[in-house]
C-alpha angles and dihedrals in degrees: 000000000000123000120224134188123214139170119235131180110259092243093054092048092048094047092046092049092050093048092046091052091048088056093044092246134129115246089248092054090046090054092046091053092046092052092046091051093048091048091053092047093047093048090050090049091051090051091050091050092049092049091048091050092049089048091052091050094054097036096104092048091048092052091050093048092047090052090052091051091047090052091051091049091051094048112015092182096056 
């Protein structure tokens, strides 16, 4: 495990320490869990943005294909 050093505003450090104690965690474990949570949330946000962009790129094709299927459903012999 690698050790890092960072500067935090006094208020953030105090609040984090109090919240860590209330959860029965060390400050270090509290910060590890906070970073892990933020990493998960950011990765999920990046996936959502990539999916949304891909959806925008194929939107016109999807509308055209859906129209073709709708036409077939209305007149299967066409």
